Z-matrix of the N, CA and C atoms (Angstrom, degrees):
N
C 1 1.459
C 2 1.530 1 108.49
N 3 1.307 2 114.17 1 139.79
C 4 1.462 3 120.69 2 176.05
C 5 1.518 4 109.34 3 -100.39
N 6 1.322 5 115.51 4 156.83
C 7 1.458 6 121.70 5 179.00
C 8 1.521 7 108.95 6 -99.54
N 9 1.334 8 115.64 7 136.70
C 10 1.459 9 122.24 8 179.76
C 11 1.519 10 109.71 9 -129.10
N 12 1.320 11 114.26 10 153.77
C 13 1.457 12 122.00 11 174.43
C 14 1.522 13 106.73 12 -114.93
N 15 1.315 14 116.40 13 128.31
C 16 1.459 15 122.02 14 176.55
C 17 1.520 16 107.73 15 -110.69
N 18 1.328 17 116.54 16 124.35
C 19 1.465 18 120.71 17 172.79
C 20 1.521 19 107.47 18 -114.98
N 21 1.324 20 115.66 19 136.83
C 22 1.460 21 120.24 20 -179.30
C 23 1.517 22 110.67 21 -133.75
N 24 1.305 23 114.29 22 147.06
C 25 1.461 24 122.30 23 173.35
C 26 1.518 25 106.17 24 -122.08
N 27 1.321 26 115.95 25 124.56
C 28 1.461 27 120.52 26 -179.73
C 29 1.520 28 110.69 27 -74.63
N 30 1.298 29 115.36 28 149.88
C 31 1.464 30 120.31 29 174.68
C 32 1.529 31 108.77 30 -72.64
N 33 1.316 32 115.93 31 160.00
C 34 1.466 33 119.26 32 178.94
C 35 1.525 34 110.68 33 -64.00
N 36 1.346 35 117.06 34 -30.27
C 37 1.462 36 119.92 35 177.29
C 38 1.527 37 110.55 36 -65.06
N 39 1.335 38 116.61 37 -41.35
C 40 1.468 39 120.47 38 178.77
C 41 1.513 40 110.89 39 -64.92
N 42 1.320 41 116.49 40 -41.95
C 43 1.462 42 120.12 41 179.71
C 44 1.521 43 111.85 42 -68.97
N 45 1.331 44 116.66 43 -25.54
C 46 1.463 45 120.54 44 178.74
C 47 1.517 46 113.18 45 -72.42
N 48 1.329 47 117.09 46 -14.44
C 49 1.461 48 121.60 47 179.69
C 50 1.532 49 108.88 48 -112.94
N 51 1.322 50 115.93 49 73.17
C 52 1.464 51 120.52 50 -175.38
C 53 1.526 52 112.45 51 -60.64
N 54 1.327 53 117.51 52 -33.50
C 55 1.464 54 120.30 53 179.25
C 56 1.525 55 111.37 54 -65.54
N 57 1.331 56 117.02 55 -29.40
C 58 1.456 57 120.54 56 -176.13
C 59 1.521 58 114.94 57 -88.73
N 60 1.330 59 118.29 58 -8.77
C 61 1.468 60 120.37 59 -176.11
C 62 1.523 61 111.22 60 -61.88
N 63 1.313 62 118.40 61 -47.59
C 64 1.464 63 120.56 62 -178.78
C 65 1.529 64 111.13 63 -65.52
N 66 1.310 65 116.79 64 -44.61
C 67 1.469 66 120.85 65 179.05
C 68 1.532 67 110.80 66 -62.83
N 69 1.320 68 116.38 67 -42.77
C 70 1.456 69 120.93 68 179.00
C 71 1.532 70 110.73 69 -63.68
N 72 1.332 71 116.84 70 -39.41
C 73 1.460 72 121.08 71 177.82
C 74 1.526 73 112.13 72 -62.77
N 75 1.324 74 115.90 73 -38.84
C 76 1.466 75 120.64 74 177.91
C 77 1.531 76 110.49 75 -65.92
N 78 1.321 77 116.91 76 -42.72
C 79 1.473 78 120.93 77 178.03
C 80 1.526 79 110.89 78 -65.58
N 81 1.332 80 116.50 79 -39.66
C 82 1.471 81 122.27 80 177.99
C 83 1.519 82 110.46 81 -58.29
N 84 1.333 83 116.25 82 -49.51
C 85 1.469 84 120.50 83 -178.66
C 86 1.527 85 110.70 84 -64.36
N 87 1.307 86 117.36 85 -41.29
C 88 1.464 87 121.71 86 178.95
C 89 1.541 88 110.57 87 -62.52
N 90 1.318 89 116.75 88 -41.03
C 91 1.464 90 120.59 89 179.00
C 92 1.526 91 110.90 90 -64.41
N 93 1.318 92 116.75 91 -41.92
C 94 1.465 93 119.47 92 177.65
C 95 1.527 94 110.20 93 -63.45
N 96 1.325 95 117.19 94 -41.49
C 97 1.472 96 120.09 95 178.10
C 98 1.525 97 111.12 96 -60.81
N 99 1.335 98 117.28 97 -37.12
C 100 1.465 99 121.21 98 -179.62
C 101 1.528 100 112.25 99 -75.74
N 102 1.335 101 117.18 100 -44.88
C 103 1.465 102 121.89 101 -174.63
C 104 1.525 103 113.58 102 -84.96
N 105 1.332 104 116.00 103 -24.58
C 106 1.469 105 121.21 104 -176.99
C 107 1.536 106 109.24 105 -135.91
N 108 1.332 107 118.08 106 65.91
C 109 1.465 108 119.66 107 -174.00
C 110 1.528 109 114.00 108 -62.75
N 111 1.325 110 117.18 109 -18.57
C 112 1.455 111 120.31 110 -179.59
C 113 1.533 112 113.19 111 -80.99
N 114 1.338 113 117.70 112 -9.57
C 115 1.466 114 121.58 113 179.16
C 116 1.525 115 109.80 114 -75.91
N 117 1.332 116 115.50 115 135.36
C 118 1.470 117 121.51 116 176.32
C 119 1.517 118 108.32 117 -123.95
N 120 1.343 119 116.29 118 115.26
C 121 1.461 120 119.97 119 178.12
C 122 1.518 121 110.25 120 -79.57
N 123 1.322 122 115.29 121 136.86
C 124 1.466 123 122.10 122 179.21
C 125 1.521 124 109.86 123 -97.32
N 126 1.345 125 117.19 124 -43.89
C 127 1.464 126 120.10 125 178.38
C 128 1.524 127 110.66 126 -163.65
N 129 1.323 128 115.20 127 160.84
C 130 1.469 129 123.80 128 176.89
C 131 1.523 130 107.60 129 -132.57
N 132 1.326 131 116.27 130 138.31
C 133 1.460 132 121.24 131 176.92
C 134 1.520 133 109.94 132 -135.50
N 135 1.317 134 116.25 133 144.41
C 136 1.448 135 122.10 134 164.43
C 137 1.520 136 104.74 135 -89.70
N 138 1.333 137 117.40 136 132.57
C 139 1.466 138 119.32 137 -173.01
C 140 1.524 139 110.89 138 -128.24
N 141 1.318 140 115.77 139 160.47
C 142 1.460 141 122.81 140 174.47
C 143 1.518 142 107.81 141 -96.10
N 144 1.310 143 117.32 142 146.93
C 145 1.460 144 120.61 143 179.71
C 146 1.518 145 110.76 144 125.27
N 147 1.323 146 117.08 145 -156.39
C 148 1.469 147 119.39 146 -175.25
C 149 1.533 148 113.89 147 -71.88
N 150 1.317 149 118.30 148 -14.55
C 151 1.459 150 122.05 149 178.15
C 152 1.521 151 109.13 150 -117.07
N 153 1.336 152 116.16 151 158.35
C 154 1.464 153 121.51 152 -179.38
C 155 1.525 154 112.90 153 -95.74
N 156 1.354 155 116.32 154 -31.70
C 157 1.465 156 120.08 155 -176.27
C 158 1.525 157 110.92 156 -137.38
N 159 1.319 158 114.94 157 149.85
C 160 1.459 159 123.43 158 173.94
C 161 1.524 160 106.92 159 -131.75
N 162 1.321 161 115.59 160 127.86
C 163 1.462 162 121.03 161 176.92
C 164 1.514 163 108.30 162 -126.52
N 165 1.304 164 116.60 163 142.73
C 166 1.456 165 121.82 164 175.01
C 167 1.517 166 106.58 165 -114.45
N 168 1.345 167 115.29 166 129.62
C 169 1.457 168 119.46 167 -176.94
C 170 1.516 169 110.50 168 -145.58
N 171 1.314 170 115.03 169 163.13
C 172 1.456 171 121.52 170 175.00
C 173 1.521 172 108.47 171 -110.39
N 174 1.327 173 115.00 172 141.44
C 175 1.468 174 121.92 173 177.38
C 176 1.522 175 107.63 174 -146.39
N 177 1.331 176 117.23 175 154.97
C 178 1.462 177 119.47 176 -176.85
C 179 1.525 178 114.10 177 -71.84
N 180 1.360 179 117.51 178 -23.97
C 181 1.461 180 119.48 179 -178.57
C 182 1.529 181 109.99 180 -164.18
N 183 1.336 182 115.01 181 175.26
C 184 1.468 183 119.81 182 -175.90
C 185 1.529 184 112.66 183 -70.80
N 186 1.332 185 117.88 184 -24.76
C 187 1.461 186 118.88 185 177.16
C 188 1.527 187 111.03 186 -64.75
N 189 1.312 188 116.47 187 -43.60
C 190 1.472 189 120.56 188 178.45
C 191 1.523 190 109.64 189 -68.48
N 192 1.330 191 117.32 190 -40.09
C 193 1.470 192 120.32 191 178.38
C 194 1.523 193 110.71 192 -61.73
N 195 1.331 194 116.93 193 -38.05
C 196 1.465 195 118.64 194 179.49
C 197 1.524 196 111.62 195 -68.25
N 198 1.335 197 117.57 196 -29.73
C 199 1.472 198 120.14 197 175.39
C 200 1.523 199 110.67 198 -61.69
N 201 1.327 200 116.60 199 -37.15
C 202 1.466 201 120.43 200 178.99
C 203 1.535 202 109.39 201 -61.61
N 204 1.335 203 116.71 202 -43.16
C 205 1.473 204 119.91 203 177.00
C 206 1.519 205 111.33 204 -63.32
N 207 1.327 206 116.70 205 -44.25
C 208 1.465 207 120.29 206 -179.00
C 209 1.526 208 112.02 207 -64.12
N 210 1.311 209 116.35 208 -40.78
C 211 1.469 210 119.99 209 176.65
C 212 1.527 211 109.74 210 -62.74
N 213 1.332 212 116.48 211 -40.12
C 214 1.469 213 120.10 212 178.54
C 215 1.519 214 111.12 213 -61.23
N 216 1.336 215 116.48 214 -40.76
C 217 1.466 216 119.83 215 178.13
C 218 1.530 217 110.81 216 -64.23
N 219 1.321 218 116.57 217 -36.36
C 220 1.465 219 119.41 218 -179.11
C 221 1.523 220 112.40 219 -71.97
N 222 1.338 221 116.85 220 -13.92
C 223 1.464 222 120.70 221 179.54
C 224 1.529 223 112.23 222 -105.88
N 225 1.326 224 117.21 223 24.77
C 226 1.457 225 120.02 224 171.44
C 227 1.510 226 116.34 225 100.05
N 228 1.321 227 118.10 226 8.41
C 229 1.464 228 118.71 227 175.03
C 230 1.524 229 108.25 228 -76.90
N 231 1.305 230 115.99 229 131.31
C 232 1.458 231 120.99 230 175.31
C 233 1.524 232 109.05 231 -72.74
N 234 1.332 233 114.75 232 -31.86
C 235 1.462 234 121.15 233 -178.07
C 236 1.524 235 107.36 234 -148.27
N 237 1.324 236 116.53 235 139.16
C 238 1.468 237 121.17 236 177.23
C 239 1.519 238 107.50 237 -146.96
N 240 1.321 239 116.32 238 129.85
C 241 1.452 240 121.70 239 179.62
C 242 1.520 241 109.25 240 -133.04
N 243 1.332 242 115.28 241 137.62
C 244 1.469 243 120.81 242 173.42
C 245 1.516 244 107.83 243 -111.88
N 246 1.328 245 115.73 244 128.73
C 247 1.461 246 121.96 245 -179.00
C 248 1.523 247 108.93 246 -119.37
N 249 1.321 248 117.06 247 141.67
C 250 1.463 249 120.93 248 174.87
C 251 1.534 250 107.75 249 -74.51
N 252 1.314 251 116.40 250 141.87
C 253 1.470 252 121.75 251 177.23
C 254 1.534 253 107.22 252 -116.30
N 255 1.313 254 116.34 253 116.99
C 256 1.460 255 121.81 254 -179.15
C 257 1.525 256 108.07 255 -95.75
N 258 1.326 257 118.05 256 124.97
C 259 1.468 258 119.40 257 177.57
C 260 1.530 259 110.33 258 -56.16
N 261 1.310 260 115.73 259 142.04
C 262 1.465 261 122.23 260 -175.80
C 263 1.527 262 111.71 261 -53.62
N 264 1.322 263 117.11 262 -46.65
C 265 1.460 264 120.90 263 -178.65
C 266 1.532 265 110.79 264 -59.29
N 267 1.321 266 117.58 265 -42.53
C 268 1.467 267 121.52 266 178.70
C 269 1.527 268 111.26 267 -63.48
N 270 1.315 269 116.63 268 -38.87
C 271 1.459 270 121.77 269 177.56
C 272 1.529 271 110.80 270 -62.03
N 273 1.328 272 116.01 271 -46.19
C 274 1.471 273 120.58 272 179.10
C 275 1.527 274 110.16 273 -61.59
N 276 1.328 275 116.90 274 -40.34
C 277 1.471 276 119.97 275 179.30
C 278 1.536 277 110.63 276 -64.67
N 279 1.316 278 117.72 277 -36.80
C 280 1.471 279 120.43 278 175.99
C 281 1.516 280 111.31 279 -61.72
N 282 1.319 281 116.73 280 -43.42
C 283 1.458 282 121.05 281 178.65
C 284 1.525 283 109.88 282 -62.67
N 285 1.314 284 117.46 283 -44.30
C 286 1.469 285 121.09 284 179.14
C 287 1.518 286 110.63 285 -60.46
N 288 1.334 287 116.83 286 -42.84
C 289 1.474 288 120.39 287 179.77
C 290 1.521 289 110.80 288 -61.60
N 291 1.310 290 117.35 289 -36.27
C 292 1.467 291 121.06 290 -178.63
C 293 1.517 292 112.87 291 -74.01
N 294 1.320 293 116.95 292 -28.11
C 295 1.464 294 120.06 293 -175.72
C 296 1.521 295 113.53 294 -94.87
N 297 1.303 296 117.86 295 -4.24
C 298 1.464 297 119.71 296 179.63
C 299 1.501 298 111.16 297 -91.28
């Protein structure tokens, strides 16, 4: 399994319905569990900056990771991006392989 980072920015319509944010989040997670049962979430954060949320999850490949972004868009995210996260040690080993 690879590790991915999902960043999402809610639409202004979603933010305008503060009562529905928690309910929508619960439905979002349930949909991901149904459509992508192999995904394992590690953590979720509300963040300051250009995005509203950051989630770290594991998925078997980029196709499944992209489904998580697409599901997020269908639940009111104005923007959703999934990024691959390479463990630091693996990154260093790649650099060593290139310089030898």
